[in-house]
C-alpha positions as a printed NumPy array, in Angstrom:
array([[ 136.308, -102.342,   65.378],
       [ 136.209, -104.611,   68.443],
       [ 135.881, -101.725,   70.865],
       [ 133.165, -100.068,   68.797],
       [ 131.064, -103.25 ,   68.555],
       [ 131.477, -103.95 ,   72.272],
       [ 130.453, -100.416,   73.24 ],
       [ 127.396, -100.509,   70.988],
       [ 126.487, -103.947,   72.327],
       [ 126.782, -102.713,   75.893],
       [ 124.5  ,  -99.772,   75.134],
       [ 122.008, -102.107,   73.466],
       [ 122.03 , -104.372,   76.491],
       [ 121.417, -101.42 ,   78.768],
       [ 118.516, -100.245,   76.637],
       [ 116.847, -103.661,   76.776],
       [ 117.317, -103.767,   80.544],
       [ 115.563, -100.396,   80.704],
       [ 112.584, -101.816,   78.827],
       [ 113.354, -100.653,   75.263],
       [ 112.23 , -103.218,   72.671],
       [ 114.927, -103.403,   70.006],
       [ 113.175, -106.13 ,   67.984],
       [ 116.45 , -108.017,   67.579],
       [ 115.178, -111.32 ,   69.01 ],
       [ 117.178, -110.815,   72.18 ],
       [ 120.315, -109.548,   70.458],
       [ 121.935, -106.158,   70.961],
       [ 123.676, -105.672,   67.606],
       [ 122.86 , -108.63 ,   65.372],
       [ 119.319, -109.964,   65.126],
       [ 119.428, -113.178,   67.143],
       [ 119.765, -114.299,   70.711],
       [ 122.928, -115.578,   72.355],
       [ 122.795, -119.366,   72.54 ],
       [ 125.988, -121.372,   72.142],
       [ 125.589, -124.558,   70.119],
       [ 128.68 , -126.741,   69.938],
       [ 128.157, -130.043,   68.142],
       [ 130.323, -132.212,   65.889],
       [ 128.764, -130.334,   62.943],
       [ 130.936, -127.344,   63.856],
       [ 133.934, -129.206,   62.486],
       [ 132.597, -128.868,   58.936],
       [ 132.971, -125.063,   58.702],
       [ 136.228, -125.293,   60.678],
       [ 137.689, -127.677,   58.092],
       [ 136.245, -125.715,   55.158],
       [ 137.487, -122.438,   56.624],
       [ 141.009, -123.723,   57.223],
       [ 141.125, -125.138,   53.703],
       [ 140.037, -121.77 ,   52.38 ],
       [ 142.679, -119.913,   54.365],
       [ 145.483, -122.275,   53.338],
       [ 144.496, -123.009,   49.743],
       [ 142.403, -120.   ,   48.79 ],
       [ 145.158, -117.429,   48.155],
       [ 147.429, -119.709,   46.065],
       [ 144.479, -121.028,   44.059],
       [ 143.181, -117.507,   43.451],
       [ 146.64 , -116.508,   42.228],
       [ 147.209, -119.479,   39.906],
       [ 143.874, -120.653,   38.536],
       [ 143.055, -119.6  ,   34.986],
       [ 140.746, -116.597,   35.076],
       [ 137.849, -118.476,   33.498],
       [ 138.179, -121.162,   36.167],
       [ 138.51 , -118.687,   39.038],
       [ 135.117, -117.104,   38.364],
       [ 132.927, -120.228,   38.735],
       [ 135.325, -121.57 ,   41.354],
       [ 134.818, -118.516,   43.551],
       [ 131.035, -118.88 ,   43.294],
       [ 131.15 , -122.575,   44.217],
       [ 133.516, -121.869,   47.109],
       [ 131.242, -119.11 ,   48.414],
       [ 128.189, -121.361,   48.26 ],
       [ 130.082, -124.179,   49.971],
       [ 131.289, -121.916,   52.774],
       [ 127.801, -120.474,   53.297],
       [ 126.193, -123.909,   53.401],
       [ 128.871, -125.279,   55.747],
       [ 128.225, -122.414,   58.174],
       [ 124.45 , -122.706,   58.034],
       [ 124.274, -126.444,   58.576],
       [ 126.273, -126.096,   61.791],
       [ 122.934, -125.426,   63.487],
       [ 121.142, -128.272,   61.707],
       [ 120.438, -129.561,   58.231],
       [ 117.158, -127.622,   58.036],
       [ 118.834, -124.254,   58.539],
       [ 119.048, -123.653,   54.801],
       [ 115.245, -123.586,   54.425],
       [ 114.11 , -122.539,   57.896],
       [ 114.818, -118.799,   57.491],
       [ 112.284, -118.678,   54.639],
       [ 109.674, -120.759,   56.474],
       [ 108.167, -117.901,   58.475],
       [ 105.141, -115.706,   57.967],
       [ 107.248, -112.592,   57.289],
       [ 109.097, -113.981,   54.263],
       [ 108.327, -113.999,   50.535],
       [ 107.411, -117.702,   50.073],
       [ 104.509, -117.207,   52.506],
       [ 102.685, -114.975,   49.992],
       [ 103.486, -116.956,   46.834],
       [ 100.095, -118.808,   46.887],
       [  98.284, -115.441,   46.907],
       [  99.532, -114.472,   43.452],
       [  97.262, -115.365,   40.548],
       [  97.483, -113.342,   37.364],
       [ 100.784, -111.471,   37.11 ],
       [  98.997, -108.447,   35.677],
       [  96.482, -108.322,   38.524],
       [  99.309, -108.841,   40.988],
       [ 101.287, -105.845,   39.707],
       [  98.324, -103.504,   39.314],
       [  96.963, -104.315,   42.755],
       [ 100.259, -104.649,   44.602],
       [ 100.286, -101.188,   46.237],
       [  96.706, -101.621,   47.492],
       [  97.85 , -104.41 ,   49.806],
       [ 100.964, -102.662,   51.126],
       [  99.323, -100.744,   54.04 ],
       [  99.095, -102.802,   57.213],
       [  95.425, -101.872,   57.604],
       [  94.42 , -102.926,   54.082],
       [  91.921, -105.737,   53.574],
       [  94.612, -108.304,   52.734],
       [  98.017, -106.831,   53.597],
       [ 101.173, -108.38 ,   52.253],
       [ 103.497, -109.943,   54.773],
       [ 106.24 , -107.736,   56.227],
       [ 109.072, -108.266,   53.761],
       [ 106.818, -108.303,   50.705],
       [ 105.202, -105.   ,   51.704],
       [ 108.563, -103.361,   52.339],
       [ 109.933, -104.167,   48.886],
       [ 108.93 , -103.675,   45.264],
       [ 106.923, -106.541,   43.698],
       [ 109.944, -108.001,   41.904],
       [ 111.118, -109.632,   45.122],
       [ 107.972, -111.719,   45.548],
       [ 107.688, -112.177,   41.789],
       [ 111.076, -113.944,   41.723],
       [ 109.757, -116.667,   44.026],
       [ 106.435, -116.823,   42.181],
       [ 108.216, -117.428,   38.865],
       [ 110.466, -120.042,   40.478],
       [ 107.334, -121.869,   41.61 ],
       [ 105.696, -121.615,   38.177],
       [ 108.638, -123.008,   36.256],
       [ 108.288, -126.193,   38.266],
       [ 110.663, -125.536,   41.165],
       [ 108.295, -125.106,   44.114],
       [ 109.001, -125.263,   47.814],
       [ 111.427, -123.792,   50.295],
       [ 114.353, -125.91 ,   49.147],
       [ 114.39 , -124.352,   45.694],
       [ 113.724, -120.9  ,   47.166],
       [ 116.763, -121.293,   49.425],
       [ 118.845, -122.526,   46.483],
       [ 117.884, -119.405,   44.511],
       [ 119.002, -117.121,   47.343],
       [ 122.29 , -118.963,   47.897],
       [ 123.039, -119.034,   44.18 ],
       [ 122.42 , -115.295,   43.952],
       [ 124.781, -114.537,   46.821],
       [ 127.449, -116.895,   45.487],
       [ 127.276, -115.452,   41.973],
       [ 127.818, -111.953,   43.337],
       [ 131.463, -112.873,   44.027],
       [ 132.582, -113.521,   40.423],
       [ 130.643, -110.409,   39.389],
       [ 132.709, -108.308,   41.779],
       [ 135.906, -109.935,   40.504],
       [ 134.946, -109.074,   36.916],
       [ 134.305, -105.45 ,   37.919],
       [ 137.583, -105.162,   39.831],
       [ 139.5  , -106.573,   36.876],
       [ 137.861, -104.053,   34.551],
       [ 138.635, -101.253,   36.971],
       [ 142.148, -102.022,   38.191],
       [ 143.463, -105.182,   36.578],
       [ 143.564, -108.888,   37.323],
       [ 146.015, -108.946,   40.23 ],
       [ 143.85 , -107.016,   42.746],
       [ 140.835, -109.091,   41.702],
       [ 142.737, -112.298,   42.462],
       [ 143.929, -110.851,   45.774],
       [ 140.402, -109.952,   46.855],
       [ 138.838, -113.282,   45.821],
       [ 139.543, -115.333,   49.005],
       [ 138.302, -112.481,   51.206],
       [ 135.056, -112.239,   49.261],
       [ 134.558, -115.981,   49.656],
       [ 135.327, -116.339,   53.379],
       [ 133.811, -113.11 ,   54.7  ],
       [ 131.22 , -113.442,   57.489],
       [ 128.571, -112.147,   55.064],
       [ 128.275, -115.799,   54.01 ],
       [ 126.185, -116.28 ,   57.169],
       [ 123.373, -114.358,   55.454],
       [ 123.947, -115.773,   51.999],
       [ 122.486, -118.971,   53.427],
       [ 119.761, -117.987,   53.635],
       [ 118.259, -114.548,   52.978],
       [ 116.639, -113.048,   49.891],
       [ 119.085, -110.136,   50.113],
       [ 121.728, -112.525,   48.775],
       [ 119.662, -112.892,   45.608],
       [ 119.378, -109.103,   45.363],
       [ 123.161, -108.832,   45.735],
       [ 123.802, -111.205,   42.85 ],
       [ 121.478, -109.452,   40.41 ],
       [ 122.809, -105.989,   41.271],
       [ 126.461, -107.11 ,   41.242],
       [ 126.241, -108.46 ,   37.702],
       [ 124.533, -105.254,   36.605],
       [ 127.453, -103.233,   37.946],
       [ 129.977, -105.701,   36.489],
       [ 128.516, -105.408,   32.98 ],
       [ 128.67 , -101.62 ,   33.134],
       [ 132.254, -101.826,   34.425],
       [ 133.293, -104.015,   31.488],
       [ 131.414, -101.751,   29.068],
       [ 133.383,  -98.739,   30.298],
       [ 136.657, -100.667,   30.084],
       [ 136.168, -101.38 ,   26.379],
       [ 136.457,  -99.064,   23.417],
       [ 133.167,  -97.339,   22.542],
       [ 131.171,  -99.394,   20.095],
       [ 128.509, -102.051,   19.715],
       [ 130.112, -104.5  ,   22.162],
       [ 130.351, -101.832,   24.849],
       [ 126.765, -100.728,   24.234],
       [ 125.434, -104.279,   24.522],
       [ 127.183, -104.739,   27.853],
       [ 125.975, -101.385,   29.131],
       [ 122.414, -102.186,   28.079],
       [ 122.595, -105.589,   29.781],
       [ 123.956, -103.982,   32.916],
       [ 121.174, -101.416,   32.876],
       [ 118.518, -104.114,   32.512],
       [ 119.895, -106.01 ,   35.516],
       [ 120.151, -102.851,   37.601],
       [ 116.594, -102.018,   36.587],
       [ 115.512, -105.43 ,   37.848],
       [ 117.46 , -104.791,   41.057],
       [ 115.431, -101.62 ,   41.651],
       [ 112.305, -103.789,   41.646],
       [ 113.837, -106.213,   44.14 ],
       [ 114.777, -103.675,   46.817],
       [ 114.243,  -99.933,   47.086],
       [ 117.521,  -99.597,   48.993],
       [ 119.56 , -100.598,   45.952],
       [ 119.151,  -97.114,   44.48 ],
       [ 122.233,  -96.126,   46.506],
       [ 124.292,  -98.57 ,   44.421],
       [ 124.205,  -95.874,   41.777],
       [ 127.304,  -94.493,   43.493],
       [ 129.162,  -97.726,   42.715],
       [ 127.999,  -97.519,   39.095],
       [ 129.32 ,  -93.969,   38.82 ],
       [ 132.64 ,  -95.143,   40.273],
       [ 133.208,  -98.084,   37.896],
       [ 132.319,  -95.999,   34.846],
       [ 133.682,  -92.606,   35.874],
       [ 137.239,  -93.839,   36.468],
       [ 137.595,  -94.3  ,   32.711],
       [ 136.938,  -90.628,   31.992],
       [ 140.582,  -90.009,   31.083],
       [ 140.427,  -92.624,   28.307],
       [ 136.801,  -92.254,   27.225],
       [ 136.309,  -88.551,   27.828],
       [ 133.088,  -87.138,   29.208],
       [ 131.25 ,  -88.128,   26.027],
       [ 132.311,  -91.752,   26.397],
       [ 131.312,  -91.861,   30.062],
       [ 127.956,  -90.302,   29.217],
       [ 127.43 ,  -92.878,   26.463],
       [ 127.978,  -95.845,   28.793],
       [ 125.781,  -94.361,   31.514],
       [ 123.164,  -93.298,   28.976],
       [ 122.867,  -96.741,   27.41 ],
       [ 122.725,  -98.25 ,   30.897],
       [ 119.977,  -95.8  ,   31.814],
       [ 118.005,  -96.956,   28.785],
       [ 118.136, -100.498,   30.17 ],
       [ 116.89 ,  -99.299,   33.553],
       [ 114.046,  -97.327,   31.94 ],
       [ 112.971, -100.362,   29.9  ],
       [ 112.412, -102.3  ,   33.117],
       [ 110.661,  -99.356,   34.798],
       [ 108.396,  -98.991,   31.763],
       [ 107.593, -102.727,   31.71 ],
       [ 106.456, -102.66 ,   35.33 ],
       [ 104.532,  -99.429,   34.734],
       [ 102.677, -101.014,   31.8  ],
       [ 101.9  , -103.921,   34.104],
       [ 100.321, -101.495,   36.571],
       [ 103.072, -100.82 ,   39.101],
       [ 104.71 ,  -97.399,   39.404],
       [ 107.974,  -97.486,   41.344],
       [ 107.632,  -94.039,   42.942],
       [ 104.159,  -94.802,   44.254],
       [ 105.371,  -98.128,   45.592],
       [ 108.317,  -96.5  ,   47.335],
       [ 106.009,  -94.035,   49.098],
       [ 103.598,  -96.771,   50.171],
       [ 106.386,  -99.019,   51.439],
       [ 107.874,  -96.131,   53.435],
       [ 104.526,  -95.469,   55.071],
       [ 104.181,  -99.178,   55.921],
       [ 107.633,  -99.278,   57.506],
       [ 107.103,  -96.101,   59.543],
       [ 103.693,  -97.241,   60.782],
       [ 104.962, -100.506,   62.249],
       [ 105.903, -101.026,   65.911],
       [ 109.316, -102.413,   64.986],
       [ 110.11 ,  -98.971,   63.54 ],
       [ 108.498,  -96.797,   66.209],
       [ 110.055,  -98.758,   69.087],
       [ 113.593,  -98.674,   67.729],
       [ 115.476,  -95.535,   68.846],
       [ 117.162,  -93.905,   65.852],
       [ 120.016,  -92.499,   67.96 ],
       [ 121.037,  -96.053,   68.86 ],
       [ 120.487,  -97.73 ,   65.513],
       [ 122.5  ,  -95.181,   63.556],
       [ 125.514,  -96.678,   65.334],
       [ 124.189, -100.203,   65.829],
       [ 123.625, -100.542,   62.065],
       [ 127.303,  -99.793,   61.47 ],
       [ 128.381, -102.21 ,   64.208],
       [ 126.344, -104.986,   62.575],
       [ 127.948, -104.082,   59.252],
       [ 131.416, -104.359,   60.795],
       [ 130.603, -107.871,   62.025],
       [ 129.201, -108.921,   58.656],
       [ 132.206, -107.551,   56.765],
       [ 134.75 , -108.947,   59.185],
       [ 138.115, -107.664,   60.412],
       [ 139.859, -108.043,   57.044],
       [ 137.508, -105.557,   55.374],
       [ 137.931, -103.057,   58.205],
       [ 141.712, -103.395,   57.982],
       [ 141.488, -103.091,   54.2  ],
       [ 139.582,  -99.819,   54.479],
       [ 142.3  ,  -98.537,   56.801],
       [ 144.905,  -99.525,   54.187],
       [ 143.338,  -97.779,   51.19 ],
       [ 145.667,  -95.86 ,   48.904],
       [ 144.91 ,  -93.221,   46.307],
       [ 144.216,  -95.483,   43.369],
       [ 141.168,  -95.924,   41.174],
       [ 140.294,  -99.203,   42.926],
       [ 139.815,  -97.34 ,   46.213],
       [ 136.75 ,  -95.663,   44.719],
       [ 134.912,  -98.983,   44.697],
       [ 134.761,  -99.719,   48.452],
       [ 134.414,  -96.017,   49.229],
       [ 131.407,  -95.67 ,   46.921],
       [ 129.767,  -98.714,   48.51 ],
       [ 130.539,  -97.367,   51.975],
       [ 128.964,  -94.037,   51.022],
       [ 125.829,  -95.9  ,   49.915],
       [ 125.7  ,  -97.661,   53.275],
       [ 126.032,  -94.392,   55.166],
       [ 123.277,  -92.77 ,   53.088],
       [ 120.996,  -95.689,   53.938],
       [ 121.985,  -95.421,   57.589],
       [ 121.262,  -91.715,   58.043],
       [ 117.966,  -92.013,   56.151],
       [ 116.479,  -93.454,   59.321],
       [ 114.424,  -96.038,   57.436],
       [ 116.813,  -98.876,   58.26 ],
       [ 116.876,  -99.732,   61.948],
       [ 118.545, -103.051,   62.589],
       [ 119.062, -106.22 ,   60.526],
       [ 121.695, -104.485,   58.421],
       [ 123.818, -107.619,   58.524],
       [ 121.571, -108.86 ,   55.706],
       [ 119.931, -105.68 ,   54.343],
       [ 123.258, -104.184,   53.242],
       [ 124.614, -107.417,   51.775],
       [ 124.481, -105.999,   48.193],
       [ 126.864, -103.251,   49.383],
       [ 129.161, -105.462,   51.459],
       [ 130.455, -107.386,   48.446],
       [ 131.858, -104.104,   47.1  ],
       [ 133.288, -102.906,   50.415],
       [ 135.2  , -106.192,   50.632],
       [ 137.272, -105.174,   47.613],
       [ 139.235, -103.045,   50.082],
       [ 140.949, -106.285,   51.149],
       [ 143.056, -106.04 ,   47.982],
       [ 144.979, -103.24 ,   49.742],
       [ 146.067, -105.365,   52.712],
       [ 149.852, -105.812,   53.042],
       [ 150.937, -109.079,   51.474],
       [ 152.553, -110.354,   54.683],
       [ 149.326, -109.89 ,   56.667],
       [ 146.719, -111.225,   54.254],
       [ 146.548, -114.799,   55.47 ],
       [ 146.152, -113.714,   59.098],
       [ 143.315, -111.336,   58.233],
       [ 141.681, -114.081,   56.183],
       [ 141.93 , -116.447,   59.142],
       [ 140.378, -113.874,   61.479],
       [ 137.463, -113.316,   59.105],
       [ 136.739, -117.037,   58.831],
       [ 137.065, -117.445,   62.606],
       [ 134.619, -114.592,   63.226],
       [ 132.072, -116.17 ,   60.871],
       [ 132.312, -119.494,   62.721],
       [ 132.146, -117.72 ,   66.072],
       [ 128.937, -115.874,   65.169],
       [ 127.342, -119.066,   63.883],
       [ 128.186, -120.936,   67.074],
       [ 127.272, -118.209,   69.562],
       [ 124.325, -116.333,   67.985],
       [ 121.1  , -117.885,   66.753],
       [ 120.678, -115.581,   63.779],
       [ 117.29 , -115.496,   62.075],
       [ 118.775, -116.044,   58.618]])
């Protein structure tokens, strides 16, 4: 991992010296320039990280299950906030306070119906009133989430940041629920500290992709628990709920379609118990939930396929796409992913064994690779692939018991190191 990241970084540096504009704000792998900031605030994530390394594994092993789930979410949020505030108290809101982000376009939205029916018209960069970069590159649900937050009486960047952080933090217990349904409680408890302390927390506070991760993760978790139960009304309700959440996820980010591989994994592993008919029932009921959401947006005036085509054209027409060499970013994307996942996840992938749990990180990894070779994603994958990272991190459950605490320490140290050395945009 270290050698690969260093080689890619060296190539990126050489490209920038040759005049290639990578649009990474001066970085060569991650988006952000090198600028070491060492202040007394650094001690907060150091203390939180050490506490997590020392206390996380025994707490994850001993806490009652119903206490572990909210506890893991609170710990994730605390770790993310501790990292972010190393660079200043305003760092929680600042990433959203730019012209490219969703809150910038919230005041433009009037009637929800008019917003949905006219959304695609403002996607092209040369339209009369184009949406800002991130809004145009996503389905309308992403902006709509911040619009609804504002309209329920929680306006401003502080609440927007809280929504993103909460989404990213809540993804962790969702993954634990899915792992338990797939392989039992012990591997879920083993993976919990690694999910909490992974470097991905750097982009939980604060990027909207953390919100996307939380919604999608609970959709997958509900389908996983539906498949783990005997066929019946309870299973159908869970599958329908999971489908509704995954349908919402499709209207938050087009890239989340590749999470369908994770859905197939968490449901398909129960084929021996459910039979093909049972698997088809869970997936079918889930699909109904997805179609309900698609139909609701279509009635409102937005057709997902048309939006996907328009967003793709907007991305390909921009200079940040044309300037970025695909041959470099195919590898740079993966290097950024390795940094976001941390050394424990990489070691966990190398330790996979032929069990049903191994399908979970492998399915997420396959989704990442599909996104990578599509050519549409060129850089910033440290945040863009966050909804996939939480599933790849389940590979940490395969780490040898004697090595787990050391890998956990390395992951926390890498997160602190990135925060201190790189001025990331999010």
